[in-house]
ZALUMMAR-421257 format. One record per residue (C-alpha): residue in three letters; x, y, z. Coordinates in pm, whole numbers, plus 32768, in hexadecimal, padded with zeros to 4 digits. Example, Ala and Ser with C-alpha at 12.3 -4.5 7.8 and 13.67 -1.06 7.14 Angstrom:
REM residues 2
ALA84CE7E3E830C
SER85577F9682CA
This chain:
REM residues 520
UNK7B0E95866B24
UNK79DC95396BFA
UNK79D893D86B68
UNK7B4593A56BCF
UNK7AFB941E6D30
UNK79CF93386D46
UNK7AA292116CD3
UNK7BB492666DD1
UNK7AB092866EE9
UNK7A1291386E8A
UNK7B6990916E86
UNK7BB5911D6FDF
UNK7A6B909D7069
UNK7AA58F466FD4
UNK7C0B8F3E705E
UNK7B978F9C71B9
UNK7A798EA371A3
UNK7B5B8D82713C
UNK7C638DE7723D
UNK7B5E8DE97351
UNK7ADB8C9C72DB
UNK7C3C8C0772D7
UNK7C7C8C97742F
UNK7B368C0674B4
UNK7B858AB2741E
UNK7CE18AC074B5
UNK7C598B1E7608
UNK7B548A0B75F4
UNK7C61890F759D
UNK7D31898376C4
UNK7C04896A77A9
UNK7BBD88087733
UNK7D2A87AB7765
UNK7D36884678C0
UNK7C038784792C
UNK7C82863878A7
UNK7C82855079CE
UNK7DD884CA7A29
UNK7E2F835E7A44
UNK7E7182F37BAB
UNK7F6581E57C17
UNK7FA381727D7C
UNK80E380A77DA3
UNK80D27FF47EF1
UNK81EC7F277F85
UNK81D17E28809D
UNK829C7E4B81E2
UNK83867F558154
UNK8417802B826A
UNK845181A1828B
UNK85C8816A8270
UNK85CD806A8155
UNK85F78168803A
UNK872682397FE4
UNK864083657FB2
UNK85DE833A8121
UNK8741831B81A0
UNK87AA81B5815B
UNK891B81938108
UNK893C801980EB
UNK88207FF77FED
UNK880E80D57EB9
UNK86B580F07E1A
UNK86E481D27CE8
UNK858D81AC7C4B
UNK84C681F77D86
UNK85BE830F7DCA
UNK8568839E7C73
UNK83FC83B07CDD
UNK8465845F7E1D
UNK854E85597D75
UNK8457859F7C5C
UNK832885B47D40
UNK82CB85FB7EA7
UNK8371852F7FBA
UNK82AA852C80FD
UNK835B850C824B
UNK822684F1832A
UNK813B84068273
UNK808D82D88306
UNK7FE4819382B8
UNK7EB5816E8398
UNK7F4180328437
UNK807A7F6E8484
UNK7FFF7E3683CE
UNK7F917DF3826B
UNK7E1D7DA38260
UNK7DAC7ECF8331
UNK7E877FBF826A
UNK7E027F41811E
UNK7CA07F5A819E
UNK7CD580C58205
UNK7D88811D80C1
UNK7C6C80A57FE2
UNK7B3F810580BB
UNK7BB582428169
UNK7B4081AD82B4
UNK7BFC817683F8
UNK7C2F7FFC840A
UNK7BE27FEF857E
UNK7A79803E8524
UNK7A687EE2848A
UNK7AA47DCE858A
UNK7B117CDF8476
UNK7C1F7DC683EB
UNK7D4A7CFC8461
UNK7E4A7C1883BD
UNK7D6E7B2882FB
UNK7D9F79BD8299
UNK7D817965812A
UNK7C2578D88165
UNK7B907A108209
UNK7A537AA78173
UNK7A5F7BF780C2
UNK7AAC7D0481C4
UNK7A267E2C80FC
UNK78AC7E3C80EF
UNK78387E4F7F86
UNK77667F817FE0
UNK789480408067
UNK793981617FB4
UNK7A8D810E7F22
UNK7B8A81C17E48
UNK7B4780E47D17
UNK79D080FD7D46
UNK79DE827A7D56
UNK7AC082907C25
UNK79F181987B60
UNK78C682827B87
UNK79A0839B7AFF
UNK79EA82DE79BE
UNK7B2B82317A23
UNK7B9780D279CB
UNK7C0F802E7B0D
UNK7CF77F0D7B5B
UNK7DC57E627C67
UNK7F007D9F7C21
UNK7FAF7CF47D45
UNK7F697CA97EB0
UNK7E017CBA7F2C
UNK7DEC7C2F8092
UNK7C937CBF80D4
UNK7BD27B7A80CD
UNK7B0C7ACC7FBD
UNK79B27A397FA7
UNK78C57A0E80C8
UNK7990792381A1
UNK796D77D780EC
UNK7A2A77FE7FA7
UNK7A2876F97E95
UNK7B71774B7DEA
UNK7B0876857CB7
UNK79E6776A7C60
UNK79C878E37C3F
UNK7A33797E7D8A
UNK79477A957DEB
UNK792A7B957E7C
UNK7A8A7C197E53
UNK7B437D407DB7
UNK7A567D4B7C8E
UNK792E7D807D77
UNK79C87EAE7E29
UNK7A1D7F7C7CF6
UNK7B367ED37C36
UNK7AD77E827AD0
UNK7C0F7DAD7AA7
UNK7CC57CEB7BB5
UNK7DF87C0C7BB1
UNK7E567BB87D14
UNK7EE47ACB7E14
UNK7DD47A8D7F13
UNK7E957AD98050
UNK800F7ADC8070
UNK812B7A257FC9
UNK815C794E8100
UNK7FEF78E18114
UNK7F2777E8804B
UNK7E8C77DE7F4D
UNK7FCC78147E88
UNK7F1B786C7D42
UNK7EC279A77C82
UNK7D567A0B7C67
UNK7CE27ACA7B33
UNK7B8E7B707B40
UNK7B147A707C3B
UNK7BA279367B99
UNK7CE078797BF2
UNK7DC978B67ACC
UNK7E3C777D7A16
UNK7D6C768D7AE5
UNK7D4975297A68
UNK7BE474C17ABA
UNK7C5C735B7AD8
UNK7D4173C17BF6
UNK7C5F748C7CDB
UNK7CE475677DF5
UNK7C9075307F64
UNK7CFD76268074
UNK7CE7760981EF
UNK7D8B76DA82FE
UNK7D4F75DF8419
UNK7D7874808393
UNK7E6B73E6829E
UNK7DFF7305817F
UNK7E5E71988189
UNK7FAD715180E9
UNK801772BD80C6
UNK8177730C814B
UNK81AD74318238
UNK82D1750082AD
UNK82A27477840B
UNK82A8730783AF
UNK837E730D8274
UNK84947410829E
UNK856B734A81AA
UNK848173BB8090
UNK84B3752D80D5
UNK85AF76198036
UNK855777348125
UNK854E76E78298
UNK8436776A8373
UNK847A782484B6
UNK831B784E8541
UNK81BD781E84BF
UNK821577B5835D
UNK8212763B8370
UNK80E075C282B3
UNK80C175648141
UNK8200756F8075
UNK81F0761B7F22
UNK8329764B7E4C
UNK83F875D77F73
UNK836976E68055
UNK8291768A8182
UNK815D77698197
UNK804C77D28286
UNK7F1B76F4824E
UNK7EDD75AE819A
UNK7E9D757E8026
UNK7E6374587F40
UNK7E4B744D7DC3
UNK7E6175637CC3
UNK7FC175027C58
UNK7FAC75A77B00
UNK7F3176ED7B98
UNK803977147CA6
UNK811078467C7E
UNK828A78517C56
UNK830779217D7C
UNK844079A27CD2
UNK83747A197BA5
UNK82667ACD7C6F
UNK82F97C2B7C52
UNK832B7C097ADA
UNK81CB7B817AB3
UNK81287CA27B6B
UNK82017D9D7AB1
UNK819D7D10795E
UNK802E7D1C79C2
UNK804C7E867A34
UNK80FF7EEB78F4
UNK80017E3C7817
UNK7EE57EE178D4
UNK7F5C80467898
UNK7FA57FFB772A
UNK7E467F7376F7
UNK7D98809177AA
UNK7E6D81C07754
UNK7D5882657688
UNK7C6B828377B1
UNK7CA882F97917
UNK7D1081D079EA
UNK7D54817C7B55
UNK7E54806E7B9D
UNK7E997FE77CF8
UNK7FEC7F3F7CC7
UNK80147E807E0F
UNK816F7DE87E0C
UNK81CA7CC47EF0
UNK832C7D307F52
UNK83D17D24804D
UNK82D37C458102
UNK83397ADF814E
UNK838979F480B0
UNK84907ACA8006
UNK84CB7A217EB8
UNK85907B057DCE
UNK85B07AA77C63
UNK870B7A197C18
UNK875E7B677B72
UNK87567C087CCB
UNK87BE7AEF7DB2
UNK88F07B597E79
UNK88FA7CB77DE1
UNK88BB7D7D7F22
UNK89AB7CCE800D
UNK88957CDD8111
UNK87F97B8D80C5
UNK86AF7B4D8011
UNK85FF7C6F80C1
UNK86EF7D6B802C
UNK86E57CB77EDE
UNK856B7CCD7EBC
UNK85737E417F0E
UNK86657E707DED
UNK857E7D997D18
UNK84537E707D74
UNK85167FAB7D22
UNK856E7F1D7BCB
UNK84017EC07B8C
UNK839580237BDB
UNK849B80A87AEC
UNK841C7FC679D6
UNK82B5802A7A1F
UNK8311819B7A0D
UNK83BC815D78BE
UNK827580CE783E
UNK81B4820078AE
UNK82B582DC77FE
UNK82B9820D76BE
UNK813D821876AE
UNK813C839476DC
UNK808883827829
UNK817584247923
UNK80ED858578F9
UNK7F8B85117945
UNK7FC384127A5A
UNK7FC7844B7BD1
UNK809F83437C7B
UNK808F83007DF0
UNK819B82227E89
UNK819681917FE9
UNK819E805780C2
UNK80967FAC8196
UNK81567F9A82DD
UNK82AF7FA18376
UNK83D47EB3834E
UNK841D7D6183E7
UNK854F7C8883B7
UNK84F77B2D843A
UNK83877B0483E8
UNK8378798A83E5
UNK849A79028317
UNK861178D9833B
UNK867F79AB8210
UNK87B47A68828D
UNK86F17BAD82BA
UNK87727BCB841F
UNK88CB7B3983E6
UNK891E7C1382B7
UNK887E7D5B8324
UNK89D27DFE835E
UNK89B97F78837F
UNK88687F8E82D6
UNK874B801383AD
UNK85F77FBF830F
UNK854080A68403
UNK863481C483D6
UNK863282A0850D
UNK84DE821F857A
UNK848F8136869D
UNK83D57FEC8675
UNK836A7F478533
UNK82517E7184A7
UNK814A7E2085B2
UNK81BA7F4C8685
UNK810B80858707
UNK825A813586FF
UNK82A1820A85CD
UNK8348810684F2
UNK8206803D84EE
UNK813B813D842F
UNK8214826083B7
UNK8256820E824D
UNK8319827B811D
UNK8215833E8057
UNK824D83E77F08
UNK8167849A7E13
UNK81DD84CB7CAF
UNK813785767B88
UNK821C85F77A7A
UNK81DF87667A35
UNK80D887877B44
UNK818D873B7C8B
UNK82C488087CC7
UNK83E2873E7D5C
UNK840E87717ECE
UNK83E586F08030
UNK82A6870B80FC
UNK829486F68278
UNK811786F7827A
UNK806685EC8348
UNK7FA6850B8258
UNK7F1783AC8259
UNK7EDA82B68140
UNK7D7082B481B1
UNK7D568419812B
UNK7D8983B07FC3
UNK7C1783687F91
UNK7B9684C77FDC
UNK7CC285697F32
UNK7C99849F7DF2
UNK7B2884F47DF4
UNK7B8386667DF1
UNK7C80862C7CDD
UNK7B7B85977BF3
UNK7A7586A07C3A
UNK799986027D42
UNK79A185E47EBD
UNK799D84D67FC5
UNK792F85258128
UNK789B83DC819E
UNK79E183458221
UNK7B0483968309
UNK7BCF840A81DE
UNK7C38857981E4
UNK7C52864280A3
UNK7DC086A98089
UNK7DE986CE7F11
UNK7EB488107F21
UNK7F9C876A801C
UNK7FCE863B7F3C
UNK8014871E7E13
UNK810C87F37ED6
UNK8037892D7EDC
UNK8003892C8056
UNK809C889E8193
UNK7F5988B18259
UNK7F34873F829A
UNK7E77868483A6
UNK7E7886F28510
UNK7E0985A685A9
UNK7E2A84398547
UNK7DD382F985FF
UNK7ED781ED85B7
UNK7EA8807785E2
UNK7F857F48861D
UNK7EED7DEF8650
UNK7DAC7E7F86E8
UNK7E5E7F7B87CC
UNK7E3980EB8778
UNK7EF2822F87C0
UNK7EC983A0876B
UNK7FA784788692
UNK7F4D85E586CD
UNK802386FF8648
UNK818B86B186A5
UNK812085C287B9
UNK80DE844D87D0
UNK801E83BF88F8
UNK801382478938
UNK7F2A81D48A50
UNK7F8880AC8B30
UNK7F577F4F8A9F
UNK7F8E7DF98B33
UNK80737D098A81
UNK81E17CD28A44
UNK82B77E0189FB
UNK83847D4888F5
UNK83197C31880D
UNK84527B5C8819
UNK83FF7A8A86E8
UNK84137BBA8605
UNK84F37C8F86E4
UNK840E7DC186E8
UNK83967EA687FF
UNK82197EA487F3
UNK81CC7FE188B7
UNK812B7F3389DF
UNK81627FCC8B36
UNK80BC7FE38C8B
UNK80D9815D8C74
UNK8072826E8B82
UNK817882CE8A83
UNK8194842C89F1
UNK8292849C88EF
UNK82DF85E38840
UNK8334855C86E8
UNK83B686A88664
UNK84C886A8876A
UNK84E7853187A4
UNK849B846A866A
UNK8548833A86FF
UNK8458833C8827
UNK856E83258927
UNK84C783F78A35
UNK836E83B68AC9
UNK82E2850B8B2C
UNK819E848F8BCD
UNK820684F38D2D
UNK82AA863A8CBE
UNK817A86BA8BFE
UNK804486478CBD
UNK7F6387548C26
UNK7FC886FA8AC3
UNK7F91858A8B14
UNK7E3585D58B9D
UNK7DE186A88A6A
UNK7E4B85988978
UNK7DA6847F8A36
UNK7C59853C8A3B
UNK7C7A857888C6
UNK7CD0840B8890
UNK7B97839C894C
UNK7ABF848E8886
UNK7B3F83F88740
UNK7B73828E87A0
UNK7A7A825088B9
UNK7A9D819B8A04
UNK7AA58047895A
UNK7C11807F88F5
UNK7C667F968A18
UNK7BD37E698963
UNK7D047DD888B9
UNK7D7F7C8A8836
UNK7ED27BEF8878
UNK7FBF7BE18751
UNK7FCC7A8686B8
UNK80E47A4285C4
UNK808F793484C7
């Protein structure tokens, strides 16, 4: 009898021991899984306005794939790019720094030196230290080299020197030379027997231009785009050679999509960061024939539909590779919308009832809201509950927030840590934000926007956009007047004084040193 009891006691001990061990192993496995670092993807469009998406109120354009991100994630109503033009916004996004701190952070030519100092903190650099593989696919426009680039050799420094392990880019914009792709510092597909030469001041002998040879163009220039002709499109700047390496404009979206898809397939077994910087709907708008004429709004509407399709295909790849549950996706645009930005392409003539800025005033280049308030969506299946956030956030805050997400911190920049806001766990966003448009700055504080006086034209006629210049202070309560119809500067002198003093404390007295907008 005693032997039986001893055997039963021993069995119980062994059962409890193995159960505890199984439980511990299970808990350890859960802990490992919970600490697995998520993949991070930033999808960044170019010149997409607050009102260009059906999830943000558009009725004449239907964007089902971006809408799916919005309905399955967090759609922000009060999110900003740092600037109303592309280069400064991209600089702030990657470095977490206000672009007005860098005097060179303005719209760059294709021959500009690298804008980001190689010693600066960047999102890819931070994530690389945390074990991430990092890549950029798409538009760069942050300068390359040291100011005297030989396009026929390795071009450095560039994206690979500021944290990206892989880079496949266009140097500047689709309307600027050089019209070639650059892969990890080398021009892709370059024939060494046909070297590339690039100049932004002087043409090369015998090379046709949009100004002198309009009969050779298939897209007519309106302003600024009348230099070298590539694929029938006159560009900004002069280029000679490199024929085999020149891109096909209508295939650009497909090319970047394929590169982005291949990247995630090749790196799915290790945490990765992908900056997928799409070129749409920046000029020249060159939709693939599959999308040409589909929107009824001209090429601008067509390329927005094309971009939406690309995002849908990219999301399918993430799903097929089993990555959706462990990937944070951030979607936004670099600055506000513009219709005529240098070419006659029916953007103005076919706009119809569509309002690219939505209810906002202004557009690209403008200190009014449409210049910098952006569509902004965060999506993470199973982690971010679908909803709408009214928190004030800026793309510049991604650096510090991503640092928190991966278990570190970043306090050396202007980036604010707003991870809980981005994940939908809080609405305690920023209180103050300095916004920039072509070297002019303004202050967003709480529900208020204060724009100090600036010299210059009130409207840039060539693009048909109000710039936000005035001889007087402008003050708006955006909660009550999102369209900025009523200037309250005279009605609320104490509030104006409060905001101006805050603006000076953040921005400094040198805010008055500005440059006139030059459209090229």
